[in-house]
C-alpha positions in Angstrom: 0.0 0.0 0.1 1.4 3.3 -1.0 1.3 5.6 2.2 2.2 8.7 0.2 -1.3 10.2 0.2 -1.6 10.1 4.2 2.2 11.4 4.4 1.2 14.3 2.2 -2.1 15.2 3.8 -0.5 15.1 7.1 2.3 17.5 6.1 -0.2 19.8 4.5 -2.6 19.8 7.3 0.1 20.5 9.6 1.8 23.4 7.8 -1.8 24.7 6.9 -2.9 24.7 10.6 0.6 26.5 11.7 -0.3 29.2 9.6 -4.3 29.5 10.4 -3.2 29.5 14.1 -1.0 32.6 13.6 -3.4 34.5 11.2 -6.7 33.3 13.0 -5.7 34.7 16.5 -4.0 37.9 15.0 -7.3 38.4 13.0 -9.6 37.5 15.7 -7.8 39.6 18.3 -8.0 42.6 15.9 -11.5 42.1 15.0 -12.7 41.8 18.4 -11.6 45.2 19.3 -13.0 47.1 16.1 -16.5 49.1 16.0 -19.4 47.0 15.3 -19.8 48.1 11.7 -16.3 47.5 10.9 -16.7 44.0 12.7 -19.7 43.1 10.6 -17.7 43.9 7.2 -14.8 42.1 8.3 -16.8 39.0 9.7 -18.3 38.5 6.3 -15.0 38.9 4.3 -13.2 36.4 6.8 -16.0 33.8 6.9 -16.8 33.8 3.3 -15.0 30.8 2.4 -16.6 28.9 4.9 -20.1 29.1 3.0 -18.4 29.0 -0.5 -18.4 26.0 -2.5 -14.6 24.5 -2.2 -14.8 24.4 -5.9 -15.4 28.0 -5.9 -12.6 28.9 -3.6 -10.2 26.9 -5.8 -11.3 28.7 -9.0 -10.6 31.9 -7.2 -7.3 30.6 -6.0 -6.5 29.5 -9.7 -7.3 33.3 -11.0 -4.6 34.4 -8.5 -1.9 31.9 -8.5 -2.1 30.3 -11.8 1.2 30.7 -13.9 -0.4 33.2 -16.1 -2.1 35.1 -13.5 -0.8 38.0 -11.7 0.8 36.5 -8.5 1.6 33.0 -10.0 3.4 34.7 -12.9 5.2 37.2 -10.8 6.4 34.2 -8.4 7.2 32.0 -11.5 9.5 34.7 -13.3 11.3 36.1 -10.1 11.8 32.7 -8.0 11.1 30.0 -10.8 8.7 28.5 -8.6 5.2 27.3 -9.5 2.4 27.9 -7.3 -0.3 25.5 -8.8 -0.4 21.5 -9.5 2.4 21.0 -7.1 1.9 19.5 -3.7 2.3 22.7 -1.5 -0.1 24.4 -3.5 -2.8 22.3 -1.4 -1.4 24.4 1.6 -3.1 27.6 0.2 -6.2 26.1 -0.5 -6.4 24.6 3.2 -5.5 27.9 4.8 -8.3 29.6 2.8 -11.0 26.9 3.8 -10.1 26.6 7.5 -9.0 29.9 8.4 -12.6 30.8 9.4 -13.1 28.1 11.7 -9.9 29.2 13.3 -11.1 32.8 13.1 -14.6 32.4 14.4 -13.7 30.4 17.4 -10.7 32.4 18.8 -12.9 35.7 18.0 -15.6 34.2 20.3 -13.1 33.6 23.1 -11.3 36.8 23.1 -14.8 38.7 23.2 -15.6 36.8 26.2 -12.4 37.8 28.2 -12.4 40.0 31.0 -10.4 43.0 29.7 -10.1 44.1 33.5 -7.5 41.4 34.0 -5.5 43.1 31.0 -5.8 46.5 32.5 -4.5 45.1 36.1 -1.4 43.8 34.1 -0.8 46.9 32.6 -0.9 48.8 35.9 2.2 46.7 36.6 3.8 47.8 33.9 3.4 45.0 31.5 3.5 45.7 27.7 0.6 44.8 25.3 2.3 42.1 23.9 3.1 40.4 27.2 -0.4 40.8 28.2 -1.6 39.1 25.3 0.4 36.0 25.6 0.6 35.7 29.2 -2.9 36.8 30.3 -5.2 36.7 27.6 -4.2 33.7 25.6 -3.9 31.2 28.6 -7.5 32.6 29.7 -8.8 32.1 26.2 -6.7 28.7 25.6 -9.9 26.4 25.4 -11.3 28.5 22.3 -8.1 28.7 20.8 -7.2 25.0 21.0 -10.7 24.4 19.7 -10.2 26.4 16.7 -7.0 24.8 16.0 -8.3 21.3 16.1 -11.3 22.2 14.1 -9.0 23.9 11.4 -6.6 20.6 11.3 -9.6 18.3 10.7 -10.7 20.5 7.9 -7.5 20.7 6.2 -7.0 16.9 6.5 -10.3 16.4 4.7 -10.2 19.2 2.3 -10.9 18.0 -1.4 -12.7 20.6 -3.7 -10.3 23.4 -3.6 -7.3 21.3 -3.3 -8.0 18.9 -6.4 -8.4 22.2 -8.3 -5.3 24.1 -7.3 -2.9 21.0 -7.3 -4.6 18.1 -9.1 -4.0 14.5 -8.5 -0.5 13.2 -9.3 0.4 9.9 -7.5 3.7 10.1 -5.3 3.5 13.9 -6.0 0.3 16.0 -5.0 -2.1 13.0 -4.0 -3.7 13.3 -0.8 -6.2 11.1 1.2 -9.3 12.7 -0.3 -8.1 12.9 -3.8 -6.8 9.4 -3.7 -10.5 8.1 -2.6 -11.9 10.0 -5.1 -9.7 8.7 -7.8 -10.1 4.9 -6.6 -13.8 5.2 -6.5 -13.3 6.5 -10.3 -11.7 3.6 -11.3 -14.0 1.2 -9.6 -11.7 0.2 -6.8 -13.9 0.3 -3.7 -11.9 -1.8 -1.5 -8.8 0.6 -1.7 -10.9 3.3 -1.4 -12.7 1.9 1.7 -9.1 1.5 3.4 -8.4 5.4 2.9 -12.1 6.3 4.0 -11.3 4.1 7.1 -8.0 5.9 8.0 -9.5 9.3 7.4 -12.3 8.3 9.9 -9.7 7.1 12.4 -7.7 10.1 12.4 -10.4 12.3 12.4 -11.8 10.4 15.5 -8.7 10.7 17.3 -8.5 14.3 16.7 -11.8 15.2 17.9 -11.5 12.7 20.9 -8.2 14.6 21.9 -10.3 17.8 21.8 -13.0 16.4 24.0 -10.4 15.3 26.5 -8.8 18.8 26.6 -12.0 20.3 27.2 -13.1 18.1 30.0 -9.6 18.7 31.5 -10.1 22.1 31.1 -13.4 22.3 32.7 -12.1 20.2 35.9 -9.6 22.7 36.2 -11.8 25.5 36.3 -14.0 23.8 39.0 -11.3 22.8 41.0 -9.6 26.2 41.1 -12.6 28.3 42.9 -12.8 25.2 45.6 -9.0 25.4 46.2 -9.1 29.3 46.6 -11.9 28.8 49.3 
């Protein structure tokens, strides 16, 4: 059995999740502080990929990153690097489709944060950066972790946009999702079911880990007041 699709899917999901984590918390923290009108506009823009068909997202990416399109042509001319029909092209697709999950979850956590805690830290001379990473992030960690896990699961199972921007080449661009489609297309149901079961197992483990983390967080929050009492 060729394990390349699994390896490729995992590295694409890991890379895109790292990018989505940084982008998601930065955008969520910024939008949470904006006025309501601006927040509504930015929400629409940042959440739009969540409701668009993945093939539409893939088509829009091709219009930007294709070798004859503005960004793709410039990168190809200057650096000699193709941005489509290569394995790392899937990272662009998975970042776009999974970012809304991270952004929405993190924004909800940041909006529920008690700003008096941050103000108290600032009165002690701490910088905004220190306050964000040492006060705000620990308090909002449950939402941030949930968003990160959901983004990883979404990236791991992405098919529509990925298939359009990087295609399917065995041993080069194949992912679990595109491999399942190709095996079904060639009537190899047994092999397709193997990959389906592998994908289900990984997704179940990821979601189980999230549930365990959330239960652990709830126990910690319940125990802390009791200890203080």
